[in-house]
Structure formats: C-alpha cells, structure tokens
mmCIF file as gemmi writes it, N, C-alpha and C atoms, coordinates in Angstrom:
data_model
loop_
_atom_site.group_PDB
_atom_site.id
_atom_site.type_symbol
_atom_site.label_atom_id
_atom_site.label_alt_id
_atom_site.label_comp_id
_atom_site.label_asym_id
_atom_site.label_entity_id
_atom_site.label_seq_id
_atom_site.pdbx_PDB_ins_code
_atom_site.Cartn_x
_atom_site.Cartn_y
_atom_site.Cartn_z
_atom_site.occupancy
_atom_site.B_iso_or_equiv
_atom_site.pdbx_formal_charge
_atom_site.auth_seq_id
_atom_site.auth_asym_id
_atom_site.pdbx_PDB_model_num
ATOM 1 N N . MET Axp A 1 ? 18.307 83.45 -61.78 1 0 ? 1 A 1
ATOM 2 C CA . MET Axp A 1 ? 19.4 82.522 -61.628 1 0 ? 1 A 1
ATOM 3 C C . MET Axp A 1 ? 19.253 81.669 -60.372 1 0 ? 1 A 1
ATOM 4 N N . GLU Axp A 2 ? 18.116 81.641 -59.776 1 0 ? 2 A 1
ATOM 5 C CA . GLU Axp A 2 ? 17.909 80.865 -58.562 1 0 ? 2 A 1
ATOM 6 C C . GLU Axp A 2 ? 17.942 79.364 -58.839 1 0 ? 2 A 1
ATOM 7 N N . ASN Axp A 3 ? 17.563 78.921 -60.029 1 0 ? 3 A 1
ATOM 8 C CA . ASN Axp A 3 ? 17.519 77.505 -60.367 1 0 ? 3 A 1
ATOM 9 C C . ASN Axp A 3 ? 18.828 77.008 -60.979 1 0 ? 3 A 1
ATOM 10 N N . GLU Axp A 4 ? 19.905 77.759 -60.866 1 0 ? 4 A 1
ATOM 11 C CA . GLU Axp A 4 ? 21.177 77.385 -61.444 1 0 ? 4 A 1
ATOM 12 C C . GLU Axp A 4 ? 21.752 76.173 -60.709 1 0 ? 4 A 1
ATOM 13 N N . PHE Axp A 5 ? 22.246 75.177 -61.451 1 0 ? 5 A 1
ATOM 14 C CA . PHE Axp A 5 ? 22.798 73.952 -60.872 1 0 ? 5 A 1
ATOM 15 C C . PHE Axp A 5 ? 24.242 74.207 -60.457 1 0 ? 5 A 1
ATOM 16 N N . VAL Axp A 6 ? 24.549 74.004 -59.19 1 0 ? 6 A 1
ATOM 17 C CA . VAL Axp A 6 ? 25.869 74.263 -58.646 1 0 ? 6 A 1
ATOM 18 C C . VAL Axp A 6 ? 26.398 72.981 -58.027 1 0 ? 6 A 1
ATOM 19 N N . THR Axp A 7 ? 27.635 72.62 -58.347 1 0 ? 7 A 1
ATOM 20 C CA . THR Axp A 7 ? 28.255 71.456 -57.718 1 0 ? 7 A 1
ATOM 21 C C . THR Axp A 7 ? 29.316 71.919 -56.729 1 0 ? 7 A 1
ATOM 22 N N . VAL Axp A 8 ? 29.557 71.094 -55.726 1 0 ? 8 A 1
ATOM 23 C CA . VAL Axp A 8 ? 30.541 71.364 -54.686 1 0 ? 8 A 1
ATOM 24 C C . VAL Axp A 8 ? 31.497 70.183 -54.662 1 0 ? 8 A 1
ATOM 25 N N . ARG Axp A 9 ? 32.781 70.435 -54.458 1 0 ? 9 A 1
ATOM 26 C CA . ARG Axp A 9 ? 33.766 69.365 -54.417 1 0 ? 9 A 1
ATOM 27 C C . ARG Axp A 9 ? 34.402 69.278 -53.043 1 0 ? 9 A 1
ATOM 28 N N . ARG Axp A 10 ? 34.735 68.03 -52.672 1 0 ? 10 A 1
ATOM 29 C CA . ARG Axp A 10 ? 35.493 67.792 -51.444 1 0 ? 10 A 1
ATOM 30 C C . ARG Axp A 10 ? 36.179 66.446 -51.574 1 0 ? 10 A 1
ATOM 31 N N . TYR Axp A 11 ? 37.116 66.18 -50.667 1 0 ? 11 A 1
ATOM 32 C CA . TYR Axp A 11 ? 37.81 64.899 -50.663 1 0 ? 11 A 1
ATOM 33 C C . TYR Axp A 11 ? 37.024 63.88 -49.852 1 0 ? 11 A 1
ATOM 34 N N . CYS Axp A 12 ? 37.012 62.631 -50.318 1 0 ? 12 A 1
ATOM 35 C CA . CYS Axp A 12 ? 36.331 61.55 -49.612 1 0 ? 12 A 1
ATOM 36 C C . CYS Axp A 12 ? 37.106 61.229 -48.34 1 0 ? 12 A 1
ATOM 37 N N . PRO Axp A 13 ? 36.455 61.183 -47.184 1 0 ? 13 A 1
ATOM 38 C CA . PRO Axp A 13 ? 37.165 60.866 -45.949 1 0 ? 13 A 1
ATOM 39 C C . PRO Axp A 13 ? 37.57 59.395 -45.862 1 0 ? 13 A 1
ATOM 40 N N . ASN Axp A 14 ? 37.013 58.544 -46.713 1 0 ? 14 A 1
ATOM 41 C CA . ASN Axp A 14 ? 37.311 57.113 -46.676 1 0 ? 14 A 1
ATOM 42 C C . ASN Axp A 14 ? 38.508 56.755 -47.552 1 0 ? 14 A 1
ATOM 43 N N . CYS Axp A 15 ? 38.536 57.224 -48.805 1 0 ? 15 A 1
ATOM 44 C CA . CYS Axp A 15 ? 39.603 56.811 -49.725 1 0 ? 15 A 1
ATOM 45 C C . CYS Axp A 15 ? 40.448 57.966 -50.252 1 0 ? 15 A 1
ATOM 46 N N . GLY Axp A 16 ? 40.009 59.219 -50.088 1 0 ? 16 A 1
ATOM 47 C CA . GLY Axp A 16 ? 40.783 60.365 -50.524 1 0 ? 16 A 1
ATOM 48 C C . GLY Axp A 16 ? 40.495 60.829 -51.938 1 0 ? 16 A 1
ATOM 49 N N . CYS Axp A 17 ? 39.565 60.206 -52.62 1 0 ? 17 A 1
ATOM 50 C CA . CYS Axp A 17 ? 39.18 60.589 -53.977 1 0 ? 17 A 1
ATOM 51 C C . CYS Axp A 17 ? 38.339 61.879 -53.917 1 0 ? 17 A 1
ATOM 52 N N . ILE Axp A 18 ? 38.317 62.638 -55.011 1 0 ? 18 A 1
ATOM 53 C CA . ILE Axp A 18 ? 37.513 63.854 -55.05 1 0 ? 18 A 1
ATOM 54 C C . ILE Axp A 18 ? 36.055 63.491 -55.287 1 0 ? 18 A 1
ATOM 55 N N . GLN Axp A 19 ? 35.165 64.035 -54.454 1 0 ? 19 A 1
ATOM 56 C CA . GLN Axp A 19 ? 33.731 63.815 -54.575 1 0 ? 19 A 1
ATOM 57 C C . GLN Axp A 19 ? 33.073 65.064 -55.145 1 0 ? 19 A 1
ATOM 58 N N . ASP Axp A 20 ? 32.088 64.859 -56.011 1 0 ? 20 A 1
ATOM 59 C CA . ASP Axp A 20 ? 31.258 65.953 -56.503 1 0 ? 20 A 1
ATOM 60 C C . ASP Axp A 20 ? 29.936 65.919 -55.764 1 0 ? 20 A 1
ATOM 61 N N . GLY Axp A 21 ? 29.522 67.053 -55.237 1 0 ? 21 A 1
ATOM 62 C CA . GLY Axp A 21 ? 28.275 67.127 -54.493 1 0 ? 21 A 1
ATOM 63 C C . GLY Axp A 21 ? 27.261 67.991 -55.2 1 0 ? 21 A 1
ATOM 64 N N . TYR Axp A 22 ? 26.012 67.674 -54.981 1 0 ? 22 A 1
ATOM 65 C CA . TYR Axp A 22 ? 24.932 68.466 -55.559 1 0 ? 22 A 1
ATOM 66 C C . TYR Axp A 22 ? 23.857 68.679 -54.505 1 0 ? 22 A 1
ATOM 67 N N . PRO Axp A 23 ? 23.19 69.813 -54.532 1 0 ? 23 A 1
ATOM 68 C CA . PRO Axp A 23 ? 22.182 70.114 -53.508 1 0 ? 23 A 1
ATOM 69 C C . PRO Axp A 23 ? 20.93 69.254 -53.67 1 0 ? 23 A 1
ATOM 70 N N . LEU Axp A 24 ? 20.452 68.702 -52.56 1 0 ? 24 A 1
ATOM 71 C CA . LEU Axp A 24 ? 19.208 67.942 -52.554 1 0 ? 24 A 1
ATOM 72 C C . LEU Axp A 24 ? 18.022 68.866 -52.333 1 0 ? 24 A 1
ATOM 73 N N . GLU Axp A 25 ? 18.101 69.653 -51.313 1 0 ? 25 A 1
ATOM 74 C CA . GLU Axp A 25 ? 17.075 70.636 -50.982 1 0 ? 25 A 1
ATOM 75 C C . GLU Axp A 25 ? 17.79 71.735 -50.214 1 0 ? 25 A 1
ATOM 76 N N . SER Axp A 26 ? 17.08 72.652 -49.661 1 0 ? 26 A 1
ATOM 77 C CA . SER Axp A 26 ? 17.748 73.742 -48.964 1 0 ? 26 A 1
ATOM 78 C C . SER Axp A 26 ? 18.545 73.202 -47.782 1 0 ? 26 A 1
ATOM 79 N N . GLU Axp A 27 ? 19.765 73.661 -47.66 1 0 ? 27 A 1
ATOM 80 C CA . GLU Axp A 27 ? 20.668 73.333 -46.561 1 0 ? 27 A 1
ATOM 81 C C . GLU Axp A 27 ? 21.163 71.884 -46.56 1 0 ? 27 A 1
ATOM 82 N N . ARG Axp A 28 ? 21.016 71.131 -47.657 1 0 ? 28 A 1
ATOM 83 C CA . ARG Axp A 28 ? 21.522 69.756 -47.727 1 0 ? 28 A 1
ATOM 84 C C . ARG Axp A 28 ? 22.293 69.562 -49.029 1 0 ? 28 A 1
ATOM 85 N N . ILE Axp A 29 ? 23.462 68.897 -48.933 1 0 ? 29 A 1
ATOM 86 C CA . ILE Axp A 29 ? 24.274 68.589 -50.105 1 0 ? 29 A 1
ATOM 87 C C . ILE Axp A 29 ? 24.64 67.11 -50.042 1 0 ? 29 A 1
ATOM 88 N N . ARG Axp A 30 ? 24.48 66.396 -51.155 1 0 ? 30 A 1
ATOM 89 C CA . ARG Axp A 30 ? 24.812 64.969 -51.221 1 0 ? 30 A 1
ATOM 90 C C . ARG Axp A 30 ? 26.083 64.797 -52.036 1 0 ? 30 A 1
ATOM 91 N N . PHE Axp A 31 ? 27.023 63.996 -51.486 1 0 ? 31 A 1
ATOM 92 C CA . PHE Axp A 31 ? 28.273 63.685 -52.157 1 0 ? 31 A 1
ATOM 93 C C . PHE Axp A 31 ? 28.324 62.192 -52.439 1 0 ? 31 A 1
ATOM 94 N N . ASP Axp A 32 ? 28.703 61.817 -53.661 1 0 ? 32 A 1
ATOM 95 C CA . ASP Axp A 32 ? 28.873 60.413 -54.049 1 0 ? 32 A 1
ATOM 96 C C . ASP Axp A 32 ? 30.323 60.204 -54.472 1 0 ? 32 A 1
ATOM 97 N N . CYS Axp A 33 ? 30.978 59.221 -53.861 1 0 ? 33 A 1
ATOM 98 C CA . CYS Axp A 33 ? 32.356 58.919 -54.22 1 0 ? 33 A 1
ATOM 99 C C . CYS Axp A 33 ? 32.361 57.891 -55.35 1 0 ? 33 A 1
ATOM 100 N N . PRO Axp A 34 ? 33.025 58.193 -56.47 1 0 ? 34 A 1
ATOM 101 C CA . PRO Axp A 34 ? 33.045 57.242 -57.576 1 0 ? 34 A 1
ATOM 102 C C . PRO Axp A 34 ? 33.937 56.028 -57.321 1 0 ? 34 A 1
ATOM 103 N N . GLN Axp A 35 ? 34.886 56.137 -56.378 1 0 ? 35 A 1
ATOM 104 C CA . GLN Axp A 35 ? 35.826 55.046 -56.154 1 0 ? 35 A 1
ATOM 105 C C . GLN Axp A 35 ? 35.339 54.053 -55.105 1 0 ? 35 A 1
ATOM 106 N N . CYS Axp A 36 ? 34.98 54.52 -53.92 1 0 ? 36 A 1
ATOM 107 C CA . CYS Axp A 36 ? 34.597 53.598 -52.836 1 0 ? 36 A 1
ATOM 108 C C . CYS Axp A 36 ? 33.091 53.563 -52.591 1 0 ? 36 A 1
ATOM 109 N N . LYS Axp A 37 ? 32.308 54.326 -53.366 1 0 ? 37 A 1
ATOM 110 C CA . LYS Axp A 37 ? 30.842 54.328 -53.312 1 0 ? 37 A 1
ATOM 111 C C . LYS Axp A 37 ? 30.272 54.884 -52.006 1 0 ? 37 A 1
ATOM 112 N N . LEU Axp A 38 ? 31.061 55.651 -51.266 1 0 ? 38 A 1
ATOM 113 C CA . LEU Axp A 38 ? 30.586 56.283 -50.034 1 0 ? 38 A 1
ATOM 114 C C . LEU Axp A 38 ? 29.59 57.384 -50.386 1 0 ? 38 A 1
ATOM 115 N N . ILE Axp A 39 ? 28.506 57.455 -49.646 1 0 ? 39 A 1
ATOM 116 C CA . ILE Axp A 39 ? 27.5 58.499 -49.826 1 0 ? 39 A 1
ATOM 117 C C . ILE Axp A 39 ? 27.533 59.378 -48.581 1 0 ? 39 A 1
ATOM 118 N N . SER Axp A 40 ? 27.779 60.65 -48.767 1 0 ? 40 A 1
ATOM 119 C CA . SER Axp A 40 ? 27.821 61.597 -47.662 1 0 ? 40 A 1
ATOM 120 C C . SER Axp A 40 ? 26.75 62.645 -47.879 1 0 ? 40 A 1
ATOM 121 N N . VAL Axp A 41 ? 26.038 62.981 -46.81 1 0 ? 41 A 1
ATOM 122 C CA . VAL Axp A 41 ? 25.048 64.045 -46.854 1 0 ? 41 A 1
ATOM 123 C C . VAL Axp A 41 ? 25.442 65.079 -45.806 1 0 ? 41 A 1
ATOM 124 N N . VAL Axp A 42 ? 25.669 66.298 -46.251 1 0 ? 42 A 1
ATOM 125 C CA . VAL Axp A 42 ? 26.03 67.391 -45.357 1 0 ? 42 A 1
ATOM 126 C C . VAL Axp A 42 ? 24.779 68.229 -45.126 1 0 ? 42 A 1
ATOM 127 N N . VAL Axp A 43 ? 24.382 68.341 -43.866 1 0 ? 43 A 1
ATOM 128 C CA . VAL Axp A 43 ? 23.2 69.11 -43.486 1 0 ? 43 A 1
ATOM 129 C C . VAL Axp A 43 ? 23.675 70.318 -42.69 1 0 ? 43 A 1
ATOM 130 N N . ARG Axp A 44 ? 23.331 71.486 -43.168 1 0 ? 44 A 1
ATOM 131 C CA . ARG Axp A 44 ? 23.716 72.701 -42.449 1 0 ? 44 A 1
ATOM 132 C C . ARG Axp A 44 ? 22.661 72.992 -41.391 1 0 ? 44 A 1
ATOM 133 N N . MET Axp A 45 ? 23.085 72.974 -40.123 1 0 ? 45 A 1
ATOM 134 C CA . MET Axp A 45 ? 22.166 73.183 -39.011 1 0 ? 45 A 1
ATOM 135 C C . MET Axp A 45 ? 21.903 74.676 -38.783 1 0 ? 45 A 1
ATOM 136 N N . ASN Axp A 46 ? 22.968 75.445 -38.729 1 0 ? 46 A 1
ATOM 137 C CA . ASN Axp A 46 ? 22.868 76.896 -38.645 1 0 ? 46 A 1
ATOM 138 C C . ASN Axp A 46 ? 24.133 77.466 -39.266 1 0 ? 46 A 1
ATOM 139 N N . ARG Axp A 47 ? 24.384 78.723 -39.104 1 0 ? 47 A 1
ATOM 140 C CA . ARG Axp A 47 ? 25.524 79.311 -39.813 1 0 ? 47 A 1
ATOM 141 C C . ARG Axp A 47 ? 26.868 78.855 -39.277 1 0 ? 47 A 1
ATOM 142 N N . ARG Axp A 48 ? 26.906 78.25 -38.084 1 0 ? 48 A 1
ATOM 143 C CA . ARG Axp A 48 ? 28.169 77.786 -37.5 1 0 ? 48 A 1
ATOM 144 C C . ARG Axp A 48 ? 28.316 76.27 -37.466 1 0 ? 48 A 1
ATOM 145 N N . ASN Axp A 49 ? 27.24 75.532 -37.539 1 0 ? 49 A 1
ATOM 146 C CA . ASN Axp A 49 ? 27.287 74.08 -37.384 1 0 ? 49 A 1
ATOM 147 C C . ASN Axp A 49 ? 26.709 73.369 -38.599 1 0 ? 49 A 1
ATOM 148 N N . SER Axp A 50 ? 27.33 72.251 -38.918 1 0 ? 50 A 1
ATOM 149 C CA . SER Axp A 50 ? 26.787 71.377 -39.948 1 0 ? 50 A 1
ATOM 150 C C . SER Axp A 50 ? 27.024 69.931 -39.517 1 0 ? 50 A 1
ATOM 151 N N . THR Axp A 51 ? 26.203 69.031 -40.022 1 0 ? 51 A 1
ATOM 152 C CA . THR Axp A 51 ? 26.28 67.618 -39.689 1 0 ? 51 A 1
ATOM 153 C C . THR Axp A 51 ? 26.584 66.836 -40.962 1 0 ? 51 A 1
ATOM 154 N N . VAL Axp A 52 ? 27.498 65.858 -40.852 1 0 ? 52 A 1
ATOM 155 C CA . VAL Axp A 52 ? 27.841 65.008 -41.989 1 0 ? 52 A 1
ATOM 156 C C . VAL Axp A 52 ? 27.371 63.596 -41.677 1 0 ? 52 A 1
ATOM 157 N N . GLN Axp A 53 ? 26.521 63.046 -42.545 1 0 ? 53 A 1
ATOM 158 C CA . GLN Axp A 53 ? 26.046 61.672 -42.419 1 0 ? 53 A 1
ATOM 159 C C . GLN Axp A 53 ? 26.696 60.871 -43.543 1 0 ? 53 A 1
ATOM 160 N N . GLU Axp A 54 ? 27.397 59.782 -43.188 1 0 ? 54 A 1
ATOM 161 C CA . GLU Axp A 54 ? 28.109 58.986 -44.19 1 0 ? 54 A 1
ATOM 162 C C . GLU Axp A 54 ? 27.57 57.571 -44.196 1 0 ? 54 A 1
ATOM 163 N N . HIS Axp A 55 ? 27.332 57.045 -45.403 1 0 ? 55 A 1
ATOM 164 C CA . HIS Axp A 55 ? 26.752 55.723 -45.567 1 0 ? 55 A 1
ATOM 165 C C . HIS Axp A 55 ? 27.548 54.944 -46.602 1 0 ? 55 A 1
ATOM 166 N N . LEU Axp A 56 ? 27.909 53.7 -46.259 1 0 ? 56 A 1
ATOM 167 C CA . LEU Axp A 56 ? 28.553 52.79 -47.197 1 0 ? 56 A 1
ATOM 168 C C . LEU Axp A 56 ? 27.55 51.744 -47.646 1 0 ? 56 A 1
ATOM 169 N N . PRO Axp A 57 ? 27.702 51.201 -48.851 1 0 ? 57 A 1
ATOM 170 C CA . PRO Axp A 57 ? 26.863 50.066 -49.226 1 0 ? 57 A 1
ATOM 171 C C . PRO Axp A 57 ? 27.103 48.889 -48.279 1 0 ? 57 A 1
ATOM 172 N N . LYS Axp A 58 ? 26.178 47.962 -48.217 1 0 ? 58 A 1
ATOM 173 C CA . LYS Axp A 58 ? 26.252 46.858 -47.259 1 0 ? 58 A 1
ATOM 174 C C . LYS Axp A 58 ? 27.49 45.992 -47.441 1 0 ? 58 A 1
ATOM 175 N N . TYR Axp A 59 ? 27.958 45.846 -48.665 1 0 ? 59 A 1
ATOM 176 C CA . TYR Axp A 59 ? 29.07 44.947 -48.942 1 0 ? 59 A 1
ATOM 177 C C . TYR Axp A 59 ? 30.435 45.603 -48.796 1 0 ? 59 A 1
ATOM 178 N N . TRP Axp A 60 ? 30.503 46.888 -48.403 1 0 ? 60 A 1
ATOM 179 C CA . TRP Axp A 60 ? 31.774 47.586 -48.235 1 0 ? 60 A 1
ATOM 180 C C . TRP Axp A 60 ? 32.122 47.743 -46.772 1 0 ? 60 A 1
ATOM 181 N N . LYS Axp A 61 ? 33.383 48.022 -46.511 1 0 ? 61 A 1
ATOM 182 C CA . LYS Axp A 61 ? 33.851 48.313 -45.163 1 0 ? 61 A 1
ATOM 183 C C . LYS Axp A 61 ? 34.702 49.575 -45.215 1 0 ? 61 A 1
ATOM 184 N N . LEU Axp A 62 ? 34.912 50.175 -44.067 1 0 ? 62 A 1
ATOM 185 C CA . LEU Axp A 62 ? 35.771 51.342 -44.003 1 0 ? 62 A 1
ATOM 186 C C . LEU Axp A 62 ? 37.216 50.921 -44.249 1 0 ? 62 A 1
ATOM 187 N N . MET Axp A 63 ? 37.975 51.773 -44.945 1 0 ? 63 A 1
ATOM 188 C CA . MET Axp A 63 ? 39.348 51.433 -45.308 1 0 ? 63 A 1
ATOM 189 C C . MET Axp A 63 ? 40.311 51.87 -44.215 1 0 ? 63 A 1
ATOM 190 N N . ASN Axp A 64 ? 41.323 51.041 -43.981 1 0 ? 64 A 1
ATOM 191 C CA . ASN Axp A 64 ? 42.439 51.39 -43.114 1 0 ? 64 A 1
ATOM 192 C C . ASN Axp A 64 ? 43.623 51.725 -44.004 1 0 ? 64 A 1
ATOM 193 N N . ASP Axp A 65 ? 44.759 52.06 -43.4 1 0 ? 65 A 1
ATOM 194 C CA . ASP Axp A 65 ? 45.951 52.346 -44.186 1 0 ? 65 A 1
ATOM 195 C C . ASP Axp A 65 ? 46.455 51.094 -44.901 1 0 ? 65 A 1
ATOM 196 N N . ASP Axp A 66 ? 46.216 49.906 -44.327 1 0 ? 66 A 1
ATOM 197 C CA . ASP Axp A 66 ? 46.71 48.66 -44.915 1 0 ? 66 A 1
ATOM 198 C C . ASP Axp A 66 ? 45.804 48.126 -46.013 1 0 ? 66 A 1
ATOM 199 N N . ASP Axp A 67 ? 44.558 48.585 -46.047 1 0 ? 67 A 1
ATOM 200 C CA . ASP Axp A 67 ? 43.592 48.065 -47.018 1 0 ? 67 A 1
ATOM 201 C C . ASP Axp A 67 ? 43.733 48.763 -48.372 1 0 ? 67 A 1
ATOM 202 N N . SER Axp A 68 ? 43.312 48.06 -49.391 1 0 ? 68 A 1
ATOM 203 C CA . SER Axp A 68 ? 43.219 48.65 -50.712 1 0 ? 68 A 1
ATOM 204 C C . SER Axp A 68 ? 41.886 48.231 -51.317 1 0 ? 68 A 1
ATOM 205 N N . LEU Axp A 69 ? 41.454 48.917 -52.332 1 0 ? 69 A 1
ATOM 206 C CA . LEU Axp A 69 ? 40.185 48.596 -52.96 1 0 ? 69 A 1
ATOM 207 C C . LEU Axp A 69 ? 40.291 47.272 -53.719 1 0 ? 69 A 1
ATOM 208 N N . PRO Axp A 70 ? 39.238 46.488 -53.747 1 0 ? 70 A 1
ATOM 209 C CA . PRO Axp A 70 ? 39.279 45.264 -54.539 1 0 ? 70 A 1
ATOM 210 C C . PRO Axp A 70 ? 39.357 45.595 -56.031 1 0 ? 70 A 1
ATOM 211 N N . GLU Axp A 71 ? 39.906 44.663 -56.81 1 0 ? 71 A 1
ATOM 212 C CA . GLU Axp A 71 ? 40.071 44.927 -58.228 1 0 ? 71 A 1
ATOM 213 C C . GLU Axp A 71 ? 38.727 44.995 -58.947 1 0 ? 71 A 1
ATOM 214 N N . LYS Axp A 72 ? 37.776 44.179 -58.538 1 0 ? 72 A 1
ATOM 215 C CA . LYS Axp A 72 ? 36.484 44.168 -59.195 1 0 ? 72 A 1
ATOM 216 C C . LYS Axp A 72 ? 35.401 44.243 -58.135 1 0 ? 72 A 1
ATOM 217 N N . TYR Axp A 73 ? 34.457 45.171 -58.317 1 0 ? 73 A 1
ATOM 218 C CA . TYR Axp A 73 ? 33.37 45.289 -57.364 1 0 ? 73 A 1
ATOM 219 C C . TYR Axp A 73 ? 32.054 45.398 -57.997 1 0 ? 73 A 1
C-alpha cells in the first residue's frame, strides 16, 4: 500500500476556498486552488517545521477584503 494516492485538504489563504493537495515527492505537497488559481507547495523541513511557498499566476493579485474575483478569467 505504499503507492496509494492520498489527497490532503486545506483552506486557501488567499480566497478561503477548499484546496485539494497531492504529494509531489517525499516531504512535499502541492495545493491548487480552483477559484483563485493560487499554487501552494508545503515542504516539511523536519518533524516540527514546514515551509509554505505560494505562487500566483502573473495576471493575478492578492485579494483584500474589498476585492472580489473577476467574473471572467
């Protein structure tokens, strides 16, 4: 059962939508947000620390409380 596909869920820090994550390699999980297209990679450094790298497409910006998603993207 070592090759079993496991998904992980979390909330998007940008828009609040639920993200599904899948493992890339050992100690790394990639999350893709279906709403705002944010890509997050969680890298586990050791048993107590992990690093989150977040990337937006070039044409997007981070959302504030006043912003809303465009109707068509």
